[in-house]
PDB file of N, CA, C and O in Angstrom:
ATOM      1  N   MET A   1       7.757 -15.477   1.680  1.00  0.00           N
ATOM      2  CA  MET A   1       8.063 -14.912   0.385  1.00  0.00           C
ATOM      3  C   MET A   1       7.956 -13.398   0.443  1.00  0.00           C
ATOM      4  O   MET A   1       7.347 -12.855   1.365  1.00  0.00           O
ATOM      5  N   ASN A   2       8.528 -12.726  -0.511  1.00  0.00           N
ATOM      6  CA  ASN A   2       8.480 -11.264  -0.586  1.00  0.00           C
ATOM      7  C   ASN A   2       7.699 -10.816  -1.814  1.00  0.00           C
ATOM      8  O   ASN A   2       7.729 -11.461  -2.862  1.00  0.00           O
ATOM      9  N   ILE A   3       6.997  -9.691  -1.658  1.00  0.00           N
ATOM     10  CA  ILE A   3       6.332  -9.059  -2.788  1.00  0.00           C
ATOM     11  C   ILE A   3       6.849  -7.634  -2.907  1.00  0.00           C
ATOM     12  O   ILE A   3       7.261  -7.035  -1.914  1.00  0.00           O
ATOM     13  N   ASN A   4       6.831  -7.095  -4.108  1.00  0.00           N
ATOM     14  CA  ASN A   4       7.249  -5.721  -4.357  1.00  0.00           C
ATOM     15  C   ASN A   4       6.009  -4.844  -4.459  1.00  0.00           C
ATOM     16  O   ASN A   4       5.070  -5.151  -5.194  1.00  0.00           O
ATOM     17  N   ILE A   5       6.023  -3.749  -3.710  1.00  0.00           N
ATOM     18  CA  ILE A   5       4.873  -2.842  -3.680  1.00  0.00           C
ATOM     19  C   ILE A   5       5.324  -1.442  -4.044  1.00  0.00           C
ATOM     20  O   ILE A   5       6.372  -0.975  -3.598  1.00  0.00           O
ATOM     21  N   LYS A   6       4.509  -0.771  -4.871  1.00  0.00           N
ATOM     22  CA  LYS A   6       4.703   0.645  -5.183  1.00  0.00           C
ATOM     23  C   LYS A   6       3.429   1.375  -4.772  1.00  0.00           C
ATOM     24  O   LYS A   6       2.324   0.965  -5.126  1.00  0.00           O
ATOM     25  N   VAL A   7       3.596   2.460  -4.023  1.00  0.00           N
ATOM     26  CA  VAL A   7       2.445   3.271  -3.641  1.00  0.00           C
ATOM     27  C   VAL A   7       2.672   4.695  -4.140  1.00  0.00           C
ATOM     28  O   VAL A   7       3.720   5.298  -3.907  1.00  0.00           O
ATOM     29  N   TYR A   8       1.670   5.207  -4.823  1.00  0.00           N
ATOM     30  CA  TYR A   8       1.678   6.587  -5.298  1.00  0.00           C
ATOM     31  C   TYR A   8       0.743   7.355  -4.370  1.00  0.00           C
ATOM     32  O   TYR A   8      -0.458   7.091  -4.315  1.00  0.00           O
ATOM     33  N   LEU A   9       1.315   8.303  -3.647  1.00  0.00           N
ATOM     34  CA  LEU A   9       0.577   9.010  -2.608  1.00  0.00           C
ATOM     35  C   LEU A   9       0.575  10.510  -2.860  1.00  0.00           C
ATOM     36  O   LEU A   9       1.334  11.022  -3.683  1.00  0.00           O
ATOM     37  N   HIS A  10      -0.294  11.199  -2.136  1.00  0.00           N
ATOM     38  CA  HIS A  10      -0.380  12.657  -2.207  1.00  0.00           C
ATOM     39  C   HIS A  10      -0.486  13.167  -0.780  1.00  0.00           C
ATOM     40  O   HIS A  10      -1.315  12.687  -0.007  1.00  0.00           O
ATOM     41  N   SER A  11       0.346  14.133  -0.426  1.00  0.00           N
ATOM     42  CA  SER A  11       0.290  14.754   0.892  1.00  0.00           C
ATOM     43  C   SER A  11       0.969  16.110   0.830  1.00  0.00           C
ATOM     44  O   SER A  11       1.975  16.286   0.143  1.00  0.00           O
ATOM     45  N   LYS A  12       0.416  17.051   1.545  1.00  0.00           N
ATOM     46  CA  LYS A  12       0.977  18.400   1.609  1.00  0.00           C
ATOM     47  C   LYS A  12       1.154  19.015   0.219  1.00  0.00           C
ATOM     48  O   LYS A  12       2.130  19.718  -0.044  1.00  0.00           O
ATOM     49  N   GLY A  13       0.192  18.735  -0.662  1.00  0.00           N
ATOM     50  CA  GLY A  13       0.208  19.300  -2.001  1.00  0.00           C
ATOM     51  C   GLY A  13       1.212  18.671  -2.945  1.00  0.00           C
ATOM     52  O   GLY A  13       1.433  19.185  -4.041  1.00  0.00           O
ATOM     53  N   THR A  14       1.826  17.564  -2.540  1.00  0.00           N
ATOM     54  CA  THR A  14       2.867  16.934  -3.349  1.00  0.00           C
ATOM     55  C   THR A  14       2.534  15.467  -3.605  1.00  0.00           C
ATOM     56  O   THR A  14       2.084  14.755  -2.707  1.00  0.00           O
ATOM     57  N   LYS A  15       2.761  15.028  -4.837  1.00  0.00           N
ATOM     58  CA  LYS A  15       2.622  13.614  -5.165  1.00  0.00           C
ATOM     59  C   LYS A  15       3.985  12.959  -4.992  1.00  0.00           C
ATOM     60  O   LYS A  15       5.010  13.544  -5.339  1.00  0.00           O
ATOM     61  N   PHE A  16       3.993  11.733  -4.449  1.00  0.00           N
ATOM     62  CA  PHE A  16       5.263  11.034  -4.315  1.00  0.00           C
ATOM     63  C   PHE A  16       5.065   9.525  -4.410  1.00  0.00           C
ATOM     64  O   PHE A  16       3.964   9.004  -4.230  1.00  0.00           O
ATOM     65  N   LEU A  17       6.162   8.848  -4.698  1.00  0.00           N
ATOM     66  CA  LEU A  17       6.185   7.402  -4.875  1.00  0.00           C
ATOM     67  C   LEU A  17       7.063   6.791  -3.800  1.00  0.00           C
ATOM     68  O   LEU A  17       8.155   7.286  -3.520  1.00  0.00           O
ATOM     69  N   GLN A  18       6.587   5.724  -3.207  1.00  0.00           N
ATOM     70  CA  GLN A  18       7.383   4.911  -2.299  1.00  0.00           C
ATOM     71  C   GLN A  18       7.309   3.486  -2.825  1.00  0.00           C
ATOM     72  O   GLN A  18       6.252   3.034  -3.265  1.00  0.00           O
ATOM     73  N   SER A  19       8.427   2.783  -2.780  1.00  0.00           N
ATOM     74  CA  SER A  19       8.418   1.390  -3.220  1.00  0.00           C
ATOM     75  C   SER A  19       9.319   0.568  -2.310  1.00  0.00           C
ATOM     76  O   SER A  19      10.265   1.080  -1.711  1.00  0.00           O
ATOM     77  N   GLY A  20       9.001  -0.716  -2.224  1.00  0.00           N
ATOM     78  CA  GLY A  20       9.798  -1.593  -1.391  1.00  0.00           C
ATOM     79  C   GLY A  20       9.375  -3.034  -1.534  1.00  0.00           C
ATOM     80  O   GLY A  20       8.399  -3.356  -2.211  1.00  0.00           O
ATOM     81  N   SER A  21      10.130  -3.893  -0.880  1.00  0.00           N
ATOM     82  CA  SER A  21       9.869  -5.327  -0.884  1.00  0.00           C
ATOM     83  C   SER A  21       9.416  -5.727   0.523  1.00  0.00           C
ATOM     84  O   SER A  21      10.015  -5.311   1.515  1.00  0.00           O
ATOM     85  N   PHE A  22       8.353  -6.538   0.603  1.00  0.00           N
ATOM     86  CA  PHE A  22       7.759  -6.857   1.893  1.00  0.00           C
ATOM     87  C   PHE A  22       7.500  -8.355   2.027  1.00  0.00           C
ATOM     88  O   PHE A  22       7.057  -9.002   1.077  1.00  0.00           O
ATOM     89  N   PRO A  23       7.777  -8.902   3.209  1.00  0.00           N
ATOM     90  CA  PRO A  23       7.500 -10.326   3.436  1.00  0.00           C
ATOM     91  C   PRO A  23       6.005 -10.560   3.669  1.00  0.00           C
ATOM     92  O   PRO A  23       5.343  -9.785   4.359  1.00  0.00           O
ATOM     93  N   VAL A  24       5.497 -11.624   3.091  1.00  0.00           N
ATOM     94  CA  VAL A  24       4.120 -12.069   3.344  1.00  0.00           C
ATOM     95  C   VAL A  24       4.146 -13.576   3.558  1.00  0.00           C
ATOM     96  O   VAL A  24       5.051 -14.267   3.090  1.00  0.00           O
ATOM     97  N   LYS A  25       3.140 -14.074   4.273  1.00  0.00           N
ATOM     98  CA  LYS A  25       3.066 -15.521   4.481  1.00  0.00           C
ATOM     99  C   LYS A  25       2.737 -16.204   3.163  1.00  0.00           C
ATOM    100  O   LYS A  25       1.775 -15.849   2.483  1.00  0.00           O
ATOM    101  N   ASN A  26       3.539 -17.173   2.823  1.00  0.00           N
ATOM    102  CA  ASN A  26       3.375 -17.896   1.565  1.00  0.00           C
ATOM    103  C   ASN A  26       1.988 -18.521   1.467  1.00  0.00           C
ATOM    104  O   ASN A  26       1.365 -18.470   0.407  1.00  0.00           O
ATOM    105  N   SER A  27       1.494 -19.112   2.558  1.00  0.00           N
ATOM    106  CA  SER A  27       0.181 -19.775   2.525  1.00  0.00           C
ATOM    107  C   SER A  27      -0.939 -18.751   2.293  1.00  0.00           C
ATOM    108  O   SER A  27      -1.877 -19.026   1.544  1.00  0.00           O
ATOM    109  N   ASP A  28      -0.852 -17.578   2.926  1.00  0.00           N
ATOM    110  CA  ASP A  28      -1.854 -16.536   2.712  1.00  0.00           C
ATOM    111  C   ASP A  28      -1.825 -16.041   1.275  1.00  0.00           C
ATOM    112  O   ASP A  28      -2.868 -15.832   0.655  1.00  0.00           O
ATOM    113  N   PHE A  29      -0.613 -15.855   0.752  1.00  0.00           N
ATOM    114  CA  PHE A  29      -0.468 -15.341  -0.603  1.00  0.00           C
ATOM    115  C   PHE A  29      -1.023 -16.325  -1.632  1.00  0.00           C
ATOM    116  O   PHE A  29      -1.658 -15.918  -2.605  1.00  0.00           O
ATOM    117  N   LYS A  30      -0.784 -17.611  -1.418  1.00  0.00           N
ATOM    118  CA  LYS A  30      -1.308 -18.608  -2.352  1.00  0.00           C
ATOM    119  C   LYS A  30      -2.832 -18.638  -2.337  1.00  0.00           C
ATOM    120  O   LYS A  30      -3.464 -18.860  -3.370  1.00  0.00           O
ATOM    121  N   LYS A  31      -3.421 -18.414  -1.157  1.00  0.00           N
ATOM    122  CA  LYS A  31      -4.872 -18.466  -1.015  1.00  0.00           C
ATOM    123  C   LYS A  31      -5.538 -17.212  -1.589  1.00  0.00           C
ATOM    124  O   LYS A  31      -6.495 -17.310  -2.356  1.00  0.00           O
ATOM    125  N   GLU A  32      -5.028 -16.036  -1.215  1.00  0.00           N
ATOM    126  CA  GLU A  32      -5.610 -14.755  -1.639  1.00  0.00           C
ATOM    127  C   GLU A  32      -4.485 -13.750  -1.922  1.00  0.00           C
ATOM    128  O   GLU A  32      -4.201 -12.894  -1.084  1.00  0.00           O
ATOM    129  N   PRO A  33      -3.853 -13.843  -3.076  1.00  0.00           N
ATOM    130  CA  PRO A  33      -2.684 -12.997  -3.336  1.00  0.00           C
ATOM    131  C   PRO A  33      -2.986 -11.499  -3.309  1.00  0.00           C
ATOM    132  O   PRO A  33      -2.232 -10.739  -2.699  1.00  0.00           O
ATOM    133  N   ASP A  34      -4.051 -11.061  -3.943  1.00  0.00           N
ATOM    134  CA  ASP A  34      -4.343  -9.627  -3.990  1.00  0.00           C
ATOM    135  C   ASP A  34      -4.670  -9.085  -2.600  1.00  0.00           C
ATOM    136  O   ASP A  34      -4.188  -8.017  -2.224  1.00  0.00           O
ATOM    137  N   TRP A  35      -5.482  -9.810  -1.838  1.00  0.00           N
ATOM    138  CA  TRP A  35      -5.851  -9.349  -0.498  1.00  0.00           C
ATOM    139  C   TRP A  35      -4.628  -9.325   0.422  1.00  0.00           C
ATOM    140  O   TRP A  35      -4.456  -8.383   1.195  1.00  0.00           O
ATOM    141  N   THR A  36      -3.789 -10.342   0.344  1.00  0.00           N
ATOM    142  CA  THR A  36      -2.577 -10.398   1.165  1.00  0.00           C
ATOM    143  C   THR A  36      -1.676  -9.215   0.851  1.00  0.00           C
ATOM    144  O   THR A  36      -1.121  -8.597   1.759  1.00  0.00           O
ATOM    145  N   ALA A  37      -1.528  -8.899  -0.422  1.00  0.00           N
ATOM    146  CA  ALA A  37      -0.723  -7.744  -0.827  1.00  0.00           C
ATOM    147  C   ALA A  37      -1.372  -6.447  -0.346  1.00  0.00           C
ATOM    148  O   ALA A  37      -0.671  -5.528   0.077  1.00  0.00           O
ATOM    149  N   ALA A  38      -2.688  -6.366  -0.405  1.00  0.00           N
ATOM    150  CA  ALA A  38      -3.395  -5.158   0.037  1.00  0.00           C
ATOM    151  C   ALA A  38      -3.191  -4.908   1.527  1.00  0.00           C
ATOM    152  O   ALA A  38      -2.998  -3.765   1.940  1.00  0.00           O
ATOM    153  N   VAL A  39      -3.230  -5.953   2.330  1.00  0.00           N
ATOM    154  CA  VAL A  39      -3.021  -5.800   3.772  1.00  0.00           C
ATOM    155  C   VAL A  39      -1.599  -5.322   4.049  1.00  0.00           C
ATOM    156  O   VAL A  39      -1.394  -4.429   4.871  1.00  0.00           O
ATOM    157  N   ALA A  40      -0.616  -5.910   3.369  1.00  0.00           N
ATOM    158  CA  ALA A  40       0.776  -5.480   3.536  1.00  0.00           C
ATOM    159  C   ALA A  40       0.942  -4.019   3.127  1.00  0.00           C
ATOM    160  O   ALA A  40       1.621  -3.254   3.813  1.00  0.00           O
ATOM    161  N   ALA A  41       0.327  -3.635   2.019  1.00  0.00           N
ATOM    162  CA  ALA A  41       0.416  -2.253   1.544  1.00  0.00           C
ATOM    163  C   ALA A  41      -0.252  -1.300   2.519  1.00  0.00           C
ATOM    164  O   ALA A  41       0.282  -0.228   2.804  1.00  0.00           O
ATOM    165  N   TYR A  42      -1.411  -1.677   3.031  1.00  0.00           N
ATOM    166  CA  TYR A  42      -2.131  -0.829   3.988  1.00  0.00           C
ATOM    167  C   TYR A  42      -1.267  -0.575   5.224  1.00  0.00           C
ATOM    168  O   TYR A  42      -1.132   0.564   5.672  1.00  0.00           O
ATOM    169  N   GLU A  43      -0.688  -1.637   5.767  1.00  0.00           N
ATOM    170  CA  GLU A  43       0.150  -1.485   6.965  1.00  0.00           C
ATOM    171  C   GLU A  43       1.330  -0.563   6.684  1.00  0.00           C
ATOM    172  O   GLU A  43       1.686   0.267   7.521  1.00  0.00           O
ATOM    173  N   TRP A  44       1.928  -0.704   5.526  1.00  0.00           N
ATOM    174  CA  TRP A  44       3.067   0.140   5.166  1.00  0.00           C
ATOM    175  C   TRP A  44       2.634   1.598   4.990  1.00  0.00           C
ATOM    176  O   TRP A  44       3.335   2.510   5.427  1.00  0.00           O
ATOM    177  N   ILE A  45       1.498   1.813   4.362  1.00  0.00           N
ATOM    178  CA  ILE A  45       0.992   3.182   4.164  1.00  0.00           C
ATOM    179  C   ILE A  45       0.734   3.848   5.513  1.00  0.00           C
ATOM    180  O   ILE A  45       0.976   5.045   5.667  1.00  0.00           O
ATOM    181  N   GLN A  46       0.251   3.090   6.481  1.00  0.00           N
ATOM    182  CA  GLN A  46       0.039   3.662   7.810  1.00  0.00           C
ATOM    183  C   GLN A  46       1.372   4.119   8.413  1.00  0.00           C
ATOM    184  O   GLN A  46       1.432   5.166   9.058  1.00  0.00           O
ATOM    185  N   GLN A  47       2.428   3.348   8.209  1.00  0.00           N
ATOM    186  CA  GLN A  47       3.760   3.740   8.687  1.00  0.00           C
ATOM    187  C   GLN A  47       4.241   4.997   7.965  1.00  0.00           C
ATOM    188  O   GLN A  47       4.824   5.889   8.581  1.00  0.00           O
ATOM    189  N   ILE A  48       3.996   5.060   6.671  1.00  0.00           N
ATOM    190  CA  ILE A  48       4.400   6.242   5.892  1.00  0.00           C
ATOM    191  C   ILE A  48       3.678   7.472   6.422  1.00  0.00           C
ATOM    192  O   ILE A  48       4.288   8.529   6.586  1.00  0.00           O
ATOM    193  N   LYS A  49       2.385   7.343   6.691  1.00  0.00           N
ATOM    194  CA  LYS A  49       1.615   8.475   7.207  1.00  0.00           C
ATOM    195  C   LYS A  49       2.210   8.993   8.512  1.00  0.00           C
ATOM    196  O   LYS A  49       2.313  10.203   8.716  1.00  0.00           O
ATOM    197  N   ILE A  50       2.596   8.088   9.383  1.00  0.00           N
ATOM    198  CA  ILE A  50       3.174   8.487  10.672  1.00  0.00           C
ATOM    199  C   ILE A  50       4.552   9.123  10.468  1.00  0.00           C
ATOM    200  O   ILE A  50       4.836  10.177  11.037  1.00  0.00           O
ATOM    201  N   ASN A  51       5.399   8.495   9.669  1.00  0.00           N
ATOM    202  CA  ASN A  51       6.768   8.980   9.463  1.00  0.00           C
ATOM    203  C   ASN A  51       6.822  10.331   8.768  1.00  0.00           C
ATOM    204  O   ASN A  51       7.712  11.136   9.046  1.00  0.00           O
ATOM    205  N   PHE A  52       5.881  10.588   7.869  1.00  0.00           N
ATOM    206  CA  PHE A  52       5.897  11.836   7.108  1.00  0.00           C
ATOM    207  C   PHE A  52       4.939  12.882   7.674  1.00  0.00           C
ATOM    208  O   PHE A  52       4.760  13.947   7.082  1.00  0.00           O
ATOM    209  N   ALA A  53       4.322  12.582   8.818  1.00  0.00           N
ATOM    210  CA  ALA A  53       3.348  13.501   9.412  1.00  0.00           C
ATOM    211  C   ALA A  53       2.369  13.979   8.337  1.00  0.00           C
ATOM    212  O   ALA A  53       2.271  15.169   8.036  1.00  0.00           O
ATOM    213  N   ALA A  54       1.655  13.016   7.776  1.00  0.00           N
ATOM    214  CA  ALA A  54       0.742  13.290   6.667  1.00  0.00           C
ATOM    215  C   ALA A  54      -0.256  14.390   7.006  1.00  0.00           C
ATOM    216  O   ALA A  54      -0.704  14.523   8.145  1.00  0.00           O
ATOM    217  N   SER A  55      -0.583  15.162   5.998  1.00  0.00           N
ATOM    218  CA  SER A  55      -1.496  16.288   6.159  1.00  0.00           C
ATOM    219  C   SER A  55      -2.943  15.867   5.894  1.00  0.00           C
ATOM    220  O   SER A  55      -3.222  14.716   5.560  1.00  0.00           O
ATOM    221  N   ASP A  56      -3.850  16.826   6.049  1.00  0.00           N
ATOM    222  CA  ASP A  56      -5.274  16.565   5.829  1.00  0.00           C
ATOM    223  C   ASP A  56      -5.584  16.170   4.389  1.00  0.00           C
ATOM    224  O   ASP A  56      -6.594  15.515   4.130  1.00  0.00           O
ATOM    225  N   ASP A  57      -4.726  16.560   3.454  1.00  0.00           N
ATOM    226  CA  ASP A  57      -4.981  16.223   2.049  1.00  0.00           C
ATOM    227  C   ASP A  57      -4.351  14.886   1.645  1.00  0.00           C
ATOM    228  O   ASP A  57      -4.250  14.583   0.456  1.00  0.00           O
ATOM    229  N   PHE A  58      -3.927  14.085   2.631  1.00  0.00           N
ATOM    230  CA  PHE A  58      -3.308  12.788   2.337  1.00  0.00           C
ATOM    231  C   PHE A  58      -4.285  11.895   1.590  1.00  0.00           C
ATOM    232  O   PHE A  58      -5.449  11.768   1.972  1.00  0.00           O
ATOM    233  N   ARG A  59      -3.799  11.281   0.524  1.00  0.00           N
ATOM    234  CA  ARG A  59      -4.623  10.319  -0.211  1.00  0.00           C
ATOM    235  C   ARG A  59      -3.732   9.308  -0.917  1.00  0.00           C
ATOM    236  O   ARG A  59      -2.551   9.545  -1.169  1.00  0.00           O
ATOM    237  N   ILE A  60      -4.338   8.188  -1.219  1.00  0.00           N
ATOM    238  CA  ILE A  60      -3.667   7.143  -1.993  1.00  0.00           C
ATOM    239  C   ILE A  60      -4.112   7.317  -3.429  1.00  0.00           C
ATOM    240  O   ILE A  60      -5.305   7.259  -3.724  1.00  0.00           O
ATOM    241  N   ASP A  61      -3.155   7.531  -4.330  1.00  0.00           N
ATOM    242  CA  ASP A  61      -3.503   7.646  -5.744  1.00  0.00           C
ATOM    243  C   ASP A  61      -3.497   6.284  -6.429  1.00  0.00           C
ATOM    244  O   ASP A  61      -4.374   5.994  -7.243  1.00  0.00           O
ATOM    245  N   GLN A  62      -2.509   5.442  -6.101  1.00  0.00           N
ATOM    246  CA  GLN A  62      -2.434   4.136  -6.750  1.00  0.00           C
ATOM    247  C   GLN A  62      -1.536   3.208  -5.938  1.00  0.00           C
ATOM    248  O   GLN A  62      -0.539   3.636  -5.358  1.00  0.00           O
ATOM    249  N   VAL A  63      -1.910   1.923  -5.906  1.00  0.00           N
ATOM    250  CA  VAL A  63      -1.086   0.901  -5.268  1.00  0.00           C
ATOM    251  C   VAL A  63      -0.940  -0.256  -6.259  1.00  0.00           C
ATOM    252  O   VAL A  63      -1.925  -0.767  -6.793  1.00  0.00           O
ATOM    253  N   ILE A  64       0.296  -0.648  -6.488  1.00  0.00           N
ATOM    254  CA  ILE A  64       0.605  -1.723  -7.443  1.00  0.00           C
ATOM    255  C   ILE A  64       1.566  -2.693  -6.755  1.00  0.00           C
ATOM    256  O   ILE A  64       2.449  -2.279  -6.003  1.00  0.00           O
ATOM    257  N   TYR A  65       1.384  -3.982  -7.021  1.00  0.00           N
ATOM    258  CA  TYR A  65       2.374  -4.933  -6.516  1.00  0.00           C
ATOM    259  C   TYR A  65       2.832  -5.861  -7.620  1.00  0.00           C
ATOM    260  O   TYR A  65       2.139  -6.092  -8.610  1.00  0.00           O
ATOM    261  N   ASN A  66       4.041  -6.390  -7.407  1.00  0.00           N
ATOM    262  CA  ASN A  66       4.696  -7.309  -8.355  1.00  0.00           C
ATOM    263  C   ASN A  66       4.612  -6.828  -9.798  1.00  0.00           C
ATOM    264  O   ASN A  66       4.238  -7.578 -10.700  1.00  0.00           O
ATOM    265  N   GLY A  67       4.964  -5.579  -9.995  1.00  0.00           N
ATOM    266  CA  GLY A  67       5.086  -5.031 -11.342  1.00  0.00           C
ATOM    267  C   GLY A  67       3.890  -4.280 -11.851  1.00  0.00           C
ATOM    268  O   GLY A  67       3.993  -3.083 -12.123  1.00  0.00           O
ATOM    269  N   ASP A  68       2.731  -4.947 -11.995  1.00  0.00           N
ATOM    270  CA  ASP A  68       1.608  -4.278 -12.649  1.00  0.00           C
ATOM    271  C   ASP A  68       0.229  -4.686 -12.128  1.00  0.00           C
ATOM    272  O   ASP A  68      -0.778  -4.459 -12.799  1.00  0.00           O
ATOM    273  N   ILE A  69       0.178  -5.282 -10.941  1.00  0.00           N
ATOM    274  CA  ILE A  69      -1.114  -5.715 -10.417  1.00  0.00           C
ATOM    275  C   ILE A  69      -1.690  -4.604  -9.535  1.00  0.00           C
ATOM    276  O   ILE A  69      -1.168  -4.309  -8.459  1.00  0.00           O
ATOM    277  N   GLU A  70      -2.764  -4.006 -10.012  1.00  0.00           N
ATOM    278  CA  GLU A  70      -3.418  -2.854  -9.371  1.00  0.00           C
ATOM    279  C   GLU A  70      -4.289  -3.325  -8.208  1.00  0.00           C
ATOM    280  O   GLU A  70      -5.169  -4.166  -8.396  1.00  0.00           O
ATOM    281  N   ILE A  71      -4.050  -2.785  -6.998  1.00  0.00           N
ATOM    282  CA  ILE A  71      -4.836  -3.175  -5.827  1.00  0.00           C
ATOM    283  C   ILE A  71      -5.316  -1.961  -5.017  1.00  0.00           C
ATOM    284  O   ILE A  71      -5.623  -2.096  -3.832  1.00  0.00           O
ATOM    285  N   THR A  72      -5.382  -0.804  -5.630  1.00  0.00           N
ATOM    286  CA  THR A  72      -5.746   0.415  -4.910  1.00  0.00           C
ATOM    287  C   THR A  72      -7.079   0.276  -4.187  1.00  0.00           C
ATOM    288  O   THR A  72      -7.174   0.616  -3.008  1.00  0.00           O
ATOM    289  N   GLU A  73      -8.100  -0.211  -4.859  1.00  0.00           N
ATOM    290  CA  GLU A  73      -9.420  -0.331  -4.237  1.00  0.00           C
ATOM    291  C   GLU A  73      -9.416  -1.319  -3.077  1.00  0.00           C
ATOM    292  O   GLU A  73     -10.087  -1.093  -2.070  1.00  0.00           O
ATOM    293  N   LEU A  74      -8.671  -2.404  -3.207  1.00  0.00           N
ATOM    294  CA  LEU A  74      -8.590  -3.371  -2.110  1.00  0.00           C
ATOM    295  C   LEU A  74      -7.908  -2.759  -0.889  1.00  0.00           C
ATOM    296  O   LEU A  74      -8.345  -2.981   0.240  1.00  0.00           O
ATOM    297  N   VAL A  75      -6.847  -1.995  -1.107  1.00  0.00           N
ATOM    298  CA  VAL A  75      -6.149  -1.349   0.011  1.00  0.00           C
ATOM    299  C   VAL A  75      -7.112  -0.432   0.757  1.00  0.00           C
ATOM    300  O   VAL A  75      -7.098  -0.392   1.987  1.00  0.00           O
ATOM    301  N   GLU A  76      -7.930   0.289   0.039  1.00  0.00           N
ATOM    302  CA  GLU A  76      -8.879   1.216   0.671  1.00  0.00           C
ATOM    303  C   GLU A  76      -9.977   0.465   1.423  1.00  0.00           C
ATOM    304  O   GLU A  76     -10.631   1.046   2.289  1.00  0.00           O
ATOM    305  N   LYS A  77     -10.192  -0.823   1.108  1.00  0.00           N
ATOM    306  CA  LYS A  77     -11.196  -1.617   1.809  1.00  0.00           C
ATOM    307  C   LYS A  77     -10.638  -2.283   3.067  1.00  0.00           C
ATOM    308  O   LYS A  77     -11.410  -2.752   3.904  1.00  0.00           O
ATOM    309  N   VAL A  78      -9.325  -2.331   3.213  1.00  0.00           N
ATOM    310  CA  VAL A  78      -8.745  -2.976   4.391  1.00  0.00           C
ATOM    311  C   VAL A  78      -9.265  -2.273   5.634  1.00  0.00           C
ATOM    312  O   VAL A  78      -9.818  -2.916   6.527  1.00  0.00           O
ATOM    313  N   LYS A  79      -9.095  -0.981   5.698  1.00  0.00           N
ATOM    314  CA  LYS A  79      -9.668  -0.108   6.727  1.00  0.00           C
ATOM    315  C   LYS A  79      -9.725   1.280   6.102  1.00  0.00           C
ATOM    316  O   LYS A  79      -8.920   1.597   5.226  1.00  0.00           O
ATOM    317  N   PRO A  80     -10.651   2.097   6.533  1.00  0.00           N
ATOM    318  CA  PRO A  80     -10.696   3.443   5.973  1.00  0.00           C
ATOM    319  C   PRO A  80      -9.397   4.195   6.250  1.00  0.00           C
ATOM    320  O   PRO A  80      -8.891   4.174   7.372  1.00  0.00           O
ATOM    321  N   ILE A  81      -8.865   4.853   5.237  1.00  0.00           N
ATOM    322  CA  ILE A  81      -7.672   5.671   5.385  1.00  0.00           C
ATOM    323  C   ILE A  81      -8.120   7.016   5.956  1.00  0.00           C
ATOM    324  O   ILE A  81      -8.875   7.752   5.321  1.00  0.00           O
ATOM    325  N   ILE A  82      -7.649   7.320   7.144  1.00  0.00           N
ATOM    326  CA  ILE A  82      -8.071   8.558   7.813  1.00  0.00           C
ATOM    327  C   ILE A  82      -6.913   9.524   7.843  1.00  0.00           C
ATOM    328  O   ILE A  82      -7.048  10.633   8.361  1.00  0.00           O
TER     329      ILE A  82
END
């Protein structure tokens, strides 16, 4: 199945939004939907950091999936954002 994720980020003194649709395992999502979405978002944010050569001021302002489900704190618990 696919979930829709929006990430509001800050880097190089600029705030920006990235959004997309991501595949997740249906069984994982049924068991722990928020955590499954957080892991997918974390992996995507790591790709964004690499692609945009994120600066020292990089931060996650907000992460939302499937319209309005807030998971920012869970994403930050997946692994420390460095």
